C-alpha positions in Angstrom: 71.1 143.7 57.3 71.9 140.5 59.1 70.1 137.5 57.4 70.0 134.0 58.8 69.1 131.3 56.2 67.7 128.1 57.5 67.6 124.8 55.6 68.0 121.2 56.7 70.9 120.6 54.3 73.6 123.1 53.8 75.3 121.7 50.7 74.2 121.8 47.1 71.8 118.8 47.2 68.8 120.1 45.1 66.9 123.1 43.9 66.2 124.5 47.4 69.8 124.4 48.4 71.0 125.8 45.1 68.6 128.7 45.4 69.5 129.4 49.0 73.2 129.5 48.3 72.7 131.7 45.2 70.5 134.2 47.0 72.8 134.3 50.0 75.8 135.1 47.7 73.7 137.9 46.1 72.9 139.3 49.5 76.6 139.3 50.6 77.5 141.1 47.4 74.9 143.7 48.2 76.6 144.3 51.6 74.4 142.1 53.9 75.8 139.8 56.5 74.6 136.2 56.1 74.8 133.1 58.2 73.2 129.6 58.1 71.5 127.1 60.3 70.7 123.5 59.5 71.2 119.9 60.4 74.7 118.5 61.0 75.7 116.6 57.8 79.0 115.2 56.6 78.5 117.0 53.2 77.7 120.4 54.6 79.9 123.3 53.6 82.0 124.5 56.6 79.7 126.4 59.0 80.8 128.5 62.0 77.5 127.7 63.9 77.8 123.9 63.2 78.3 123.1 67.0 74.7 124.3 67.5 73.2 122.2 64.7 70.9 119.2 65.6 72.5 115.8 64.8 72.4 114.1 61.4 69.3 112.0 60.9 68.4 110.1 57.7 64.8 109.2 56.8 65.5 107.6 53.4 65.6 104.7 53.9 63.6 104.7 57.1 65.3 103.7 60.4 65.4 99.9 60.9 64.5 99.6 64.5 61.1 100.4 66.1 62.8 102.6 68.7 64.6 104.6 66.0 61.4 105.0 64.0 59.5 106.3 67.0 62.4 108.7 67.8 62.5 109.8 64.2 58.8 110.5 64.1 59.1 112.5 67.3 61.8 114.7 65.7 59.7 115.2 62.6 56.9 116.6 64.7 59.0 118.6 67.2 62.8 118.8 67.4 64.0 120.0 70.8 67.6 120.0 69.7 66.9 122.1 66.7 64.9 124.5 68.9 67.8 124.9 71.3 70.3 125.2 68.5 68.6 128.0 66.7 68.0 129.9 69.9 71.7 129.9 70.5 72.5 131.0 67.0 69.9 133.7 67.1 71.3 135.0 70.4 74.8 135.2 68.9 74.1 136.3 65.4 71.2 138.6 66.2 69.6 138.4 62.7 67.3 141.1 61.4 65.3 138.5 59.6 65.3 134.7 59.3 64.7 133.2 55.8 63.5 129.6 56.0 63.6 127.1 53.2 63.1 123.3 53.6 62.9 122.7 57.3 60.5 119.7 57.4 61.3 116.5 59.2 64.9 117.2 60.2 64.4 120.6 61.9 60.6 120.9 62.3 58.6 124.1 63.1 60.0 123.9 66.7 62.6 126.3 65.5 60.0 129.1 65.1 59.2 129.6 68.8 62.6 131.0 69.8 62.5 133.4 66.9 59.1 134.7 67.9 60.2 135.1 71.5 63.1 137.3 70.3 60.7 139.1 67.9 62.8 138.2 64.9 60.8 138.3 61.6 60.6 135.0 59.8 59.8 134.4 56.1 59.7 131.0 54.4 60.2 130.1 50.7 57.9 127.3 49.7 60.0 125.1 47.4 57.4 122.3 47.3 53.8 121.5 48.3 54.5 120.0 51.7 52.2 122.3 53.7 49.3 121.0 51.6 50.3 117.5 50.6 52.0 115.0 53.1 54.2 113.6 50.4 55.2 117.0 48.9 54.2 116.6 45.2 50.4 116.1 44.7 51.1 112.7 43.2 49.5 109.3 43.9 51.5 106.5 42.4 52.6 108.7 39.6 49.2 110.2 38.9 48.2 113.8 39.7 46.3 113.9 43.0 45.0 116.7 45.2 42.9 114.5 47.5 44.5 115.8 50.6 43.8 119.5 49.7 42.0 121.2 52.5 43.3 119.0 55.4 42.0 115.6 54.2 45.4 114.0 55.1 44.0 110.6 55.8 43.7 110.2 52.1 47.5 109.8 52.0 47.2 106.8 54.4 44.3 105.2 52.4 46.2 105.6 49.2 49.7 104.7 50.7 51.1 107.6 48.8 54.6 107.4 50.3 56.3 104.6 48.4 53.3 102.3 48.8 54.0 102.0 52.5 51.2 102.2 55.0 53.6 103.1 57.9 55.5 105.8 56.0 52.3 107.3 54.6 50.7 107.3 58.0 53.8 109.0 59.5 53.8 111.7 56.8 50.1 112.3 57.1 50.2 112.5 60.9 53.1 114.9 60.9 51.2 117.4 58.6 47.9 116.9 60.5 49.6 117.7 63.8 51.3 120.8 62.4 48.1 122.0 60.7 46.0 121.5 63.8 48.4 123.3 66.1 49.1 126.0 63.5 52.8 125.2 64.0 53.9 127.6 61.2 51.9 130.6 62.6 55.2 132.4 63.6 56.1 132.8 59.9 55.0 136.2 58.8 55.3 135.8 55.0 55.3 132.6 52.9 57.1 133.2 49.6 55.6 131.4 46.6 57.9 131.2 43.5 54.9 130.6 41.2 51.4 131.9 41.2 50.3 128.3 40.9 52.0 127.5 44.2 50.3 130.5 45.8 46.9 129.3 44.5 47.3 125.8 45.8 48.4 127.0 49.2 45.5 129.4 49.4 43.1 126.6 48.4 44.6 124.4 51.2 44.1 127.2 53.7 47.8 127.7 54.4 47.7 131.3 55.8 46.3 132.8 52.6 46.8 136.4 53.7 50.5 135.8 54.2 51.3 134.4 50.7 53.5 136.5 48.5 54.5 135.7 44.9 58.2 136.2 44.4 59.7 134.3 41.4 63.3 133.1 41.4 66.1 134.7 39.6 68.8 133.7 37.2 72.3 135.0 36.8 73.0 136.6 33.3 75.5 134.8 31.2 77.4 135.9 28.0 75.8 135.0 24.7 77.6 132.0 23.2 76.6 132.3 19.6 76.6 128.5 19.2 74.6 127.2 16.2 72.3 124.7 17.7 72.3 121.2 16.2 69.2 119.0 15.9 69.6 117.9 19.5 67.3 118.6 22.5 68.3 118.1 26.1 66.7 117.0 29.3 68.5 117.9 32.6 67.2 116.7 35.9 66.4 113.7 38.1 65.4 110.5 36.3 62.2 109.7 38.1 58.8 108.8 36.8 57.1 112.2 37.4 59.7 113.9 35.2 58.1 112.3 32.1 61.4 111.4 30.4 59.7 108.2 29.1 57.2 110.4 27.2 60.1 112.4 25.8 61.9 109.3 24.6 58.7 108.1 22.9 58.4 111.5 21.3 61.9 111.3 19.9 61.1 108.0 18.4 58.1 109.5 16.7 59.7 112.7 15.6 61.8 113.6 12.5 64.7 111.2 12.2 67.2 114.0 12.5 66.2 114.7 16.1 68.6 113.6 18.9 68.2 113.7 22.7 70.8 114.2 25.4 69.7 113.2 28.9 71.8 114.7 31.7 71.1 113.3 35.2 70.6 110.2 37.2 67.9 108.5 39.3 65.8 105.4 39.9 64.3 105.4 36.4 67.6 105.2 34.5 67.6 101.5 33.5 64.0 101.6 32.4 64.6 104.7 30.3 67.7 103.1 28.7 65.7 100.1 27.8 62.9 102.2 26.4 65.4 104.3 24.3 66.9 101.1 22.9 63.5 99.9 21.7 61.8 103.2 20.6 64.7 105.5 19.5 67.8 103.3 18.9 70.9 105.4 18.5 69.2 108.7 19.0 69.4 109.1 22.8 72.5 109.7 24.8 72.6 109.2 28.6 75.3 111.5 30.0 74.9 110.7 33.7 75.4 113.2 36.5 77.2 116.3 35.2 78.6 119.3 37.0 76.7 122.6 36.7 79.2 123.9 34.1 78.9 120.6 32.1 75.1 120.9 32.1 75.3 124.4 30.9 77.7 123.5 28.1 75.2 120.8 26.9 72.3 123.2 27.1 74.3 125.8 25.1 74.6 123.4 22.2 70.9 122.4 22.2 68.1 123.3 19.9 65.8 123.4 23.0 65.6 122.3 26.6 62.7 119.9 27.2 60.7 119.6 30.5 58.1 116.8 29.9 57.0 116.7 33.5 53.7 115.0 34.5 53.5 116.7 37.9 53.0 120.2 39.1 56.5 121.8 38.8 56.7 124.9 41.0 59.2 127.2 39.3 61.9 124.9 37.7 65.3 126.6 37.7 66.3 124.6 34.7 63.9 126.7 32.6 65.3 130.0 33.8 68.8 128.8 33.2 68.0 127.8 29.7 66.4 131.2 29.1 69.5 133.0 30.3 71.5 131.1 27.7 69.1 132.0 24.9 67.7 128.4 24.6 63.9 128.0 24.1 62.0 125.5 26.3 59.5 122.9 25.3 57.4 121.9 28.4 54.2 120.5 29.6 51.4 122.9 30.6 51.3 121.9 34.3 51.9 123.8 37.5 54.0 126.9 37.4 55.8 126.1 34.1 53.2 128.0 31.9 54.0 131.1 33.9 57.5 130.9 32.5 57.1 129.5 29.0 55.0 131.7 26.8 53.7 129.4 24.1 55.0 130.5 20.7 57.1 133.3 22.2 60.0 131.8 24.2 59.1 128.1 23.9 56.2 125.7 23.3 53.7 124.1 25.6 52.1 120.7 25.2 49.9 118.5 27.3 51.4 115.9 29.7 52.0 112.3 28.7 51.3 113.0 25.0 54.2 111.7 22.9 52.5 112.7 19.7 52.0 116.3 20.6 55.6 116.5 22.0 57.0 115.0 18.9 55.1 117.5 16.7 56.4 120.4 18.8 60.0 119.2 18.7 59.8 118.5 14.9 58.6 122.0 14.3 61.8 123.4 15.8 63.9 121.0 13.8 62.1 122.1 10.6 62.4 125.8 11.4 65.6 126.6 13.3 65.0 130.3 12.8 61.9 130.0 14.9 63.9 128.3 17.6 66.5 131.1 17.5 63.8 133.8 17.8 62.2 132.0 20.8 65.7 131.7 22.4 66.3 135.5 21.9 62.9 136.3 23.5 63.6 134.0 26.4 67.0 135.6 27.0 65.5 139.1 27.0 63.0 138.0 29.6 65.6 136.4 31.8 67.6 139.7 31.8 64.5 141.7 32.8 61.8 139.8 34.7 64.2 137.4 36.4 67.3 139.6 36.9 69.1 139.2 40.3 68.7 142.9 41.2 64.9 142.6 40.6 64.8 139.5 42.9 66.7 141.2 45.7 64.3 144.2 45.6 61.3 141.9 45.8 63.0 140.0 48.8 63.7 143.3 50.5 60.0 144.2 50.3 59.0 140.8 51.8 61.5 141.2 54.6 60.1 144.7 55.3 56.5 143.3 55.3 57.6 140.6 57.8 59.3 143.2 60.1 56.2 145.4 60.0 54.0 142.5 60.9 56.2 141.7 64.0 56.1 145.4 65.0 52.3 145.5 64.8 51.9 142.5 67.1 
C-alpha cells in the first residue's frame, strides 16, 4: 500500500508529529511505501516532495502588518498553494490512502479537493479539539469551557479565548465558522479519534458523527529495566497552566516529606513554577529542562510514578502509554481521555483536577506502599503489551483505511 501522511510540520515538534513519524516507521517496516506532504519549514526532515510544499508561514506571534495578517487569514481559510502542491504530489506518488493529521491554518482543508477529484480515500487523526473549539483545547482563560460546542463559535470572540486578543479570537472563530458552514472537511471519509472522549465531543459538536472511529494510539515495547524506584515522581511535558504542574508542586509540599519531584520540560510557566516550588516545597523539586526522548525515558524508569495533573481535557496522552510500557504507574486527573487509560487502583490512581490535597494523598499512598506501586506498574506494562501493541494499532488502521476506500467506491 502507498500511504501519504499529511501534517503542517514534518519534524518532531509535538505529539502529533511524534505519532505520525512513529506510525509511518511501523508502516514501512510492514512493507508499505510512505511519503509526506506538509509546509516548507527549516526544521523539516529532508523530504523528496519539498519543492511542492506551500511556503513557511508563522502565526505565533501573529504577523505585524495588516497586509500580512489579511494574507495569513486567507491562507488559514483556503490555501491555493497547498492545494496545488498536494495535487502534484498525489499525481506523482499515487497514494492508495492519504492520512491527515494537523492541517489547520498552514495547509487548510483546501488540500482535500484534489484528493476527492482523484478518488483517493482520506482519513484524519484528530489530535485536538479544533473542529469543535476554535482554540483547540476547550479552555477559557485556563478554565474548562465548552461554550462553542455545537457551532456557537462567536463565544470565542466574546470571551477572547485566544490569548485575550479580540482580533486573534475573531480570526480563529471565523476560520472554524467558515469551514463548518461550507462542510470543508466533507471529503474526509473517516475521522480517527484516539480516545472515546474525543469521539463523544466531536459527535456532540456535530462533526460528521457517522464517520468517527475510535482508534487508540500505540506504544513500542521496551525491555524491563528492573530499577528499584526511589521516592521520586516525575512530570514530563510542556510547562503551561493547563498542565496543572502548580497543583502537583503544592501536592508535593503537602505530601510525605520523603517525596521528591522531577520536572522534565520547558514552557511559559517555568519561572512561576520555580518560584512556587521554592515557597511550597523547598529542596524537593528539580527542574530538569528540555530533555531528549532517551533522557526522559531514563528519568521515568527511575520514578515511583509518572504524574499527569492536567486541568484540561487530554485526548490520549502518549506520556501515559510510554510510562505504561516501562512498567511505571500513572497518577492523573480524571478528565478527558485519561481515565480510559489509567484504571484507578489497577495501573495507577485518578484524582480530581486542581485538588492538591487529593493528589498529595494519592502520591503518599505510593510512597508508603511501594509494593502497590510495583504491582500497578506490572499491570500497566501488561496492558501496554496487549491493548496498545504496535501490531494491534496497524491492524486497526488497516481497517480504517479499508472503510475509507469502501466509502469512496460507494460514492
